[in-house]
BAMI-970303 format. One line per 2 residues: their letters; for each residue x negated, y negated, z negated of C-alpha. Coordinates in steps of 0.001 Angstrom, whole numbers, plus 500000, padded with zeros to 6 digits. Each point is the difference from the previous one (the first is absolute). Layout:
BEGIN
A) X/Y/Z; ...
//
This chain:
BEGIN
XX) 408108/027885/964096; 502544/502607/501098
XX) 502350/498870/497259; 499659/496346/501110
XX) 500806/500869/503627; 502992/502136/499096
XX) 501236/497385/497525; 500219/497533/502881
XX) 502425/502287/501849; 502001/501055/496928
XX) 498655/503553/499715; 497737/499809/496953
XX) 502415/502194/498033; 499427/502835/502475
XX) 496229/499496/499791; 499859/500091/496193
XX) 502272/503039/499887; 497667/501877/502356
XX) 496824/498660/498386; 500831/500450/496313
XX) 503297/501849/499683; 500736/499250/496368
XX) 500213/496262/499226; 498008/500689/496810
XX) 497432/502221/501713; 496271/499548/499314
XX) 498449/496859/501536; 503336/498368/500913
XX) 499179/497320/497427; 497135/498920/502268
XX) 502145/499624/503139; 500422/496197/500333
XX) 503087/500226/502242; 501747/502873/498246
XX) 502830/497693/498923; 500923/499323/503639
XX) 501630/503439/500265; 503220/498394/498759
XX) 499699/497278/502659; 499870/502742/502618
XX) 503211/501509/498656; 501698/496590/499928
XX) 498937/499046/503513; 501243/503298/501400
XX) 503294/499490/498177; 500362/496441/501357
XX) 499768/501391/503522; 502621/502723/499491
XX) 502520/498354/497657; 501094/497166/502341
XX) 500408/502507/502825; 502206/502176/497772
XX) 502125/497003/499018; 500443/499026/503670
XX) 501131/503533/500798; 502380/500095/497017
XX) 501576/496692/500981; 500974/501548/503313
XX) 502331/502326/498086; 503582/498981/499181
XX) 499906/497886/496869; 501901/502529/497882
XX) 497302/502622/500609; 496991/497850/499130
XX) 500275/500541/496233; 500464/503752/500493
XX) 496963/500147/502261; 497905/498047/497474
XX) 501116/502380/497250; 499009/503042/502067
XX) 496674/498382/500881; 499295/499299/496324
XX) 500759/503594/498987; 497779/501315/502787
XX) 497137/497678/499024; 500152/501084/496349
XX) 500225/503670/501003; 496923/499682/502229
XX) 498073/498515/497072; 501079/502694/497530
XX) 499252/502842/502413; 496728/498387/501107
XX) 498685/499735/496439; 500593/503723/499535
XX) 498155/500792/503226; 497013/497644/499733
XX) 499619/497456/497207; 497023/498213/501568
XX) 501670/499542/503401; 503222/498888/498313
XX) 498128/497390/498006; 498414/498344/503035
XX) 502348/500470/502943; 503101/498089/501118
XX) 502634/502763/500288; 499913/500732/496266
XX) 499664/496316/499094; 502716/498788/502361
XX) 502844/499951/497460; 497979/497803/497598
XX) 499650/497211/502557; 503491/500737/501237
XX) 501274/499037/496536; 499036/496399/500718
XX) 501546/500120/503451; 503282/501339/498594
XX) 499945/497377/497259; 499718/497243/502606
XX) 503033/501411/501839; 501988/500429/496782
XX) 499161/496523/498658; 501387/498361/503135
XX) 503405/501661/499569; 500236/500499/496253
XX) 498466/497555/497544; 500249/500237/496230
XX) 502544/497514/498729; 499400/499702/496245
XX) 497112/499366/497655; 500988/503107/498014
XX) 499735/502302/503028; 496698/498382/500923
XX) 498564/500535/496514; 501145/503646/499951
XX) 498301/500625/503343; 496826/498322/498758
XX) 499886/501992/496751; 500706/503331/501703
XX) 497437/499222/502703; 497385/498990/497433
XX) 500640/503207/498017; 499676/502162/503102
XX) 496649/498443/500876; 498749/499918/496422
XX) 500974/503559/499160; 498178/501224/503105
XX) 496771/498936/498303; 500642/502610/497312
XX) 501613/502950/501757; 497662/500060/502993
XX) 496421/501247/499663; 497284/501513/502203
XX) 501829/503345/500151; 503271/498438/501211
XX) 500936/500602/503621; 500167/496741/501921
XX) 501726/498522/501950; 503091/502296/500182
XX) 502624/499725/497273; 497591/498234/497648
XX) 499697/497057/502384; 503746/499345/500056
XX) 500187/498484/496510; 497375/497223/500244
XX) 501269/499144/503506; 503579/499823/498750
XX) 498831/497937/497026; 498212/497503/502247
XX) 503077/499783/502221; 502287/499285/497045
XX) 497707/497253/498679; 499862/498343/503420
XX) 503782/500290/500412; 500543/498494/496541
XX) 498379/496796/501229; 502920/499287/502312
XX) 501848/498141/497244; 498597/496515/499455
XX) 498121/499457/496703; 500596/503620/499008
XX) 496387/501204/499927; 498146/500090/496666
XX) 497527/497173/499521; 497052/502390/500221
XX) 500640/500626/503698; 500499/496356/500869
XX) 497132/498654/497905; 497252/498141/501822
XX) 497295/502644/499335; 502224/502794/501367
XX) 500995/497956/503036; 496335/499204/500627
XX) 499032/503684/499842; 502853/500763/502367
XX) 498802/497418/502500; 496427/501264/500092
XX) 500894/503682/499500; 499277/501101/503561
XX) 496580/498335/500037; 499324/501334/496510
XX) 500861/503489/501245; 497470/499617/502834
XX) 497164/498659/497829; 500139/501967/496758
XX) 499100/503484/501236; 496868/499153/502063
XX) 498611/498294/496885; 500661/503087/497869
XX) 498617/502345/502680; 496792/497952/500242
XX) 499472/500188/496240; 500594/503756/500095
XX) 497553/500392/502861; 497342/498036/498122
XX) 500707/502146/496932; 501012/496972/497926
XX) 502353/500962/497196; 503263/498066/499817
XX) 500270/499054/496344; 502001/497110/498501
XX) 497599/497277/501198; 499526/501372/503527
XX) 503713/500810/500238; 500934/496450/499027
XX) 497523/498693/502572; 501603/502164/502700
XX) 503462/498681/499107; 498895/496367/499976
XX) 497871/500329/503133; 502684/501872/501950
XX) 502618/497457/498959; 497821/497092/501146
XX) 499257/501656/503346; 503691/500828/500390
XX) 500975/496370/499411; 497454/498776/502543
XX) 501140/502435/502705; 503669/499308/499222
XX) 499497/496231/500138; 497705/499781/503013
XX) 500867/503118/502018; 503487/501299/499193
XX) 501874/496704/499888; 498417/498480/503143
XX) 500470/503264/501908; 503691/500115/499086
XX) 500590/496360/500939; 498259/500157/503363
XX) 501412/503443/500714; 503510/498618/499913
XX) 499132/497585/502811; 498048/502321/502330
XX) 501441/502411/502583; 499741/503715/499241
XX) 497553/500698/502844; 497518/497460/498665
XX) 500321/501276/496426; 499538/503584/501212
XX) 496815/499182/501907; 498421/497558/497548
XX) 500906/501692/496748; 499979/503663/500936
XX) 498261/500829/503276; 496918/497792/499511
XX) 499335/500915/496313; 500632/503691/500722
XX) 497654/499925/502999; 497334/498334/497838
XX) 500270/502621/497242; 499959/502856/502513
XX) 496937/498479/501692; 498174/499890/496683
XX) 501102/503578/499358; 498667/501102/503371
XX) 496671/498313/499269; 499792/501736/496629
XX) 500781/503368/501594; 497571/499466/502888
XX) 497149/499070/497671; 501045/502683/497479
XX) 500552/497421/497297; 496974/497775/500625
XX) 497684/502431/498183; 497062/497563/500123
XX) 501625/498104/497135; 498497/502569/497633
XX) 497109/502382/499667; 500322/503056/502354
XX) 500256/502201/496904; 503472/498526/499382
XX) 501298/501427/503301; 498468/503390/499189
XX) 501599/499932/496577; 503413/499228/501484
XX) 499671/502897/502467; 499780/502357/497032
XX) 503147/498470/498472; 501839/500596/503271
XX) 499421/503768/499766; 503449/500535/498525
XX) 500953/503641/499349; 503750/499367/500357
XX) 499371/498856/503581; 497332/502569/500832
XX) 502290/502791/498738; 503232/498514/501344
XX) 502585/502723/500456; 498234/502207/497459
XX) 500689/497268/497458; 503448/498412/500274
XX) 502029/497194/498384; 502904/500917/497753
XX) 502604/499480/502711; 498467/502953/501889
XX) 500117/502321/496999; 501396/502883/502036
XX) 497168/499983/502566; 498808/503614/500428
XX) 496299/500884/499607; 497854/499951/503128
XX) 497647/502982/499801; 498230/499187/503269
XX) 499351/496281/499500; 499617/499680/496239
XX) 496771/501852/499314; 497142/499208/497660
XX) 496755/501904/499612; 498805/502680/502399
XX) 501596/500160/503444; 501188/503590/500296
XX) 503111/501923/500931; 501108/501073/496539
XX) 501316/497711/497260; 498519/500503/496538
XX) 502040/497561/497971; 502060/496812/499650
XX) 499529/496565/498410; 503188/498546/498500
XX) 500758/496764/498180; 500502/496266/500430
XX) 497927/497117/501404; 497182/500965/497620
XX) 499947/503472/501546; 499885/498246/503368
XX) 496999/497871/499057; 498189/503123/498792
XX) 500252/501570/503479; 496480/498787/500870
XX) 498677/501532/496792; 501871/503273/500563
XX) 498766/500126/503600; 496346/499801/498904
XX) 500425/502519/497154; 501991/502408/502192
XX) 497366/499914/502770; 497311/500797/497444
XX) 501893/503185/499105; 501106/500862/503536
XX) 503726/499776/499263; 502879/498358/501877
XX) 502585/497962/498082; 503261/498465/501262
XX) 500934/496613/498494; 503687/499341/499371
XX) 500506/496834/497935; 502564/497235/499470
XX) 500000/496502/498506; 500940/499551/496354
XX) 500719/503663/499262; 497588/501875/497699
XX) 500352/503792/500363; 502043/500521/496829
XX) 503272/501906/500206; 502978/498087/498630
XX) 498002/496852/499243; 501834/496656/500016
XX) 497578/497451/501470; 501914/497111/498422
XX) 500433/498302/503350; 503278/499132/501713
XX) 502467/502926/499944; 499676/500674/503726
XX) 496233/500480/499690; 500332/502152/496879
XX) 502420/502321/501776; 497825/500276/503102
XX) 496940/500822/497907; 501866/502751/498179
XX) 501238/501476/503277; 496502/499846/501455
XX) 498484/501802/497021; 502744/502616/500019
XX) 499236/500710/503660; 496219/500041/499450
XX) 500092/502402/497058; 502481/502242/501829
XX) 497497/500064/502876; 497213/501007/497600
XX) 502074/502929/498776; 500828/501083/503539
XX) 496579/499655/501634; 497764/501122/497109
XX) 497077/497739/500909; 496611/501217/498836
XX) 499169/496553/498642; 502168/497149/498777
XX) 498529/496567/499273; 502152/497633/497946
XX) 499149/496307/499755; 501906/496899/498994
XX) 500298/496857/497943; 500692/502075/496927
XX) 502574/498347/497693; 499004/499255/496416
XX) 503206/501090/498254; 500134/503146/497891
XX) 503150/501111/501825; 498171/499805/503334
XX) 497241/502137/498482; 502519/502711/499088
XX) 501442/499975/503509; 496499/500177/501482
XX) 499218/503052/497859; 503183/501665/501285
XX) 499039/499122/503581; 496517/501471/499534
XX) 501572/503223/498758; 502127/500163/503148
XX) 496884/499637/502197; 498028/502610/498070
XX) 503018/502294/500253; 499539/500063/503783
XX) 496555/501556/499569; 498153/496907/501298
XX) 496653/498733/498780; 500876/496560/498647
XX) 497847/496858/500106; 501243/496927/498120
XX) 498474/496646/500980; 500165/497358/497287
XX) 500902/496484/501056; 497193/497492/500304
XX) 499854/496962/497765; 501698/496831/501201
XX) 497716/496948/500174; 501235/496433/500327
XX) 498929/498487/503347; 498089/503190/500760
XX) 500035/499468/503762; 499367/496267/500095
XX) 497851/499152/496962; 496679/500737/501702
XX) 501286/498465/503244; 500669/496720/498201
XX) 496516/500089/498530; 498549/500446/503498
XX) 502142/497284/501572; 500178/497358/497276
XX) 497231/500864/497569; 502325/500637/497066
XX) 498213/501468/497010; 502767/501928/498286
XX) 499149/503678/499488; 502016/502691/501775
XX) 499678/502762/497375; 502776/500659/497500
XX) 500394/502104/496837; 501325/503508/500496
XX) 503678/500369/499076; 500061/503763/499705
XX) 502457/502689/501060; 503301/501080/498435
XX) 499368/502126/496859; 501906/502973/501369
XX) 497101/500837/502335; 497921/501242/497068
XX) 502812/502433/499199; 500184/501091/503655
XX) 496234/500708/499986; 500395/502137/496903
XX) 503173/501800/501052; 499151/500706/503653
XX) 496464/501382/500031; 500283/501269/503582
XX) 500681/496692/501732; 497231/497840/501446
XX) 500168/496350/498924; 498120/497385/502045
XX) 499400/496608/498422; 498918/497307/502521
XX) 499286/497698/497073; 496809/501969/499382
XX) 498688/497984/502944; 501941/496757/499548
XX) 499375/499551/496268; 496833/500037/497909
XX) 499773/499348/496268; 503708/499073/499878
XX) 499553/497351/502699; 501452/500498/503486
XX) 498639/498477/503202; 501792/499600/503343
XX) 496707/500428/501892; 497428/502651/500821
XX) 496750/498434/501151; 501802/496897/501246
XX) 502654/501978/501905; 503610/499388/498855
XX) 501889/503060/498803; 503452/498407/499854
XX) 502440/498419/502441; 502039/498320/497243
XX) 500071/500074/496210; 501123/503631/499906
XX) 499367/501799/503261; 496720/501132/501516
XX) 499015/499343/503583; 499025/502999/502110
XX) 496269/499258/499995; 500007/499517/496232
XX) 501903/503253/499539; 497335/501856/502002
XX) 497166/498357/498069; 501560/501215/496762
XX) 500179/503518/501436; 496303/499995/500902
XX) 499117/498838/496499; 502205/502728/498503
XX) 498312/502621/502179; 496631/498864/498656
XX) 501403/500568/496503; 500963/503548/500949
XX) 503752/499332/500191; 501942/502326/502312
X) 503509/500015/501367
//
């Protein structure tokens, strides 16, 4: 409901950035309004861009082009710098996306004063533009930083293709064919309809194979045509005849007030919990025990990689003056804080947690993410291991989403040797198994009576761990999968209580339940 309310006022991009961070983060596929983040960016741009143009037109005419050039350079620079500082914020927010939308604004200004005059020039622009867009499909992947420099080429390509259409009858038949024109006409409605359909299927755990995928395409296209024909067209026609004040009240104020009223009712009633069995609300409370929020400041996002440790605030285990050790690692280390807290209390020790997103505690390891994140992770680990050498902690606990590559295993062995060289007693926590729909599978069964099982086959750990066990006899290795998995099958539940908060990460209550089970097995920190 929050996303619906903020979508109405053009701020859904800010909401999804704060809620999920990474666009491809766990559970984003189930957010029915996730696609509206781009609408938020556009709407914010449409407020600022006309104001900038009005200000520029107040300059002497000879300076307008210079000012636009400077503005373009500044917009691109902001995007490039922003990607290096925070990829997730740069993906969602206007400042780093401004130059992409600005490309269309500049094209409109250029086309008025300088049109292409020949079919040859038009075809060259089309071919170059098509190649820029097409090649982006191959040179960009999930590790590419975006927007930044990588966003320039598809934007430039789109601009060239649009500009090439200024010469009559110059466009290739494919772009002027009836099917393409039809898709263009309904494209905005199609954009609005397609994602909620996909999100609903994801939420209901319905796989999108060829048949379901084709059904989504056909269904979304039909809905898009209906809304284009009976909503878009009439709204445009009547909108041209109505005064702005009436349009503003009828088409913005009243719908927004209605959505916010519904949102207030949902918040006041806490989501109308009577829709389902009370056990559903209890289940969801467990899912909301998120370690990254509970340990905020002790666990940080990548952008805050240089945050110093907080000895006073970030304590696990026994509450006492002295510090016995430190927990280091990534978001997996963070979700083990509940487990470490229980185990540390059982032994009467005090542990400081100092963890960061997406950065396993392996010196020199390349996470394979965008370059800015890789560099920040390396700097973080350099600082952490330097701190271990300086402070000589009695205990060091290392935890992470351990990579599967052999090279990562070699770097982990070297990192373990550095820790042992400080004289610390080392505990290595193995990463728990990932389980598809771990957090929501049982919830769906409770809410909708689905019968699909929630257990999954065990995938196993990287082979280098067997070598580490053999080579480093002195280190203590804790395997949470002793609790999660039985007979090569892993379950996301203990006695009906969910262990996970998404497919990979544990919730705090689940982490503590695992610790209690480990204690019963005789496992110590």
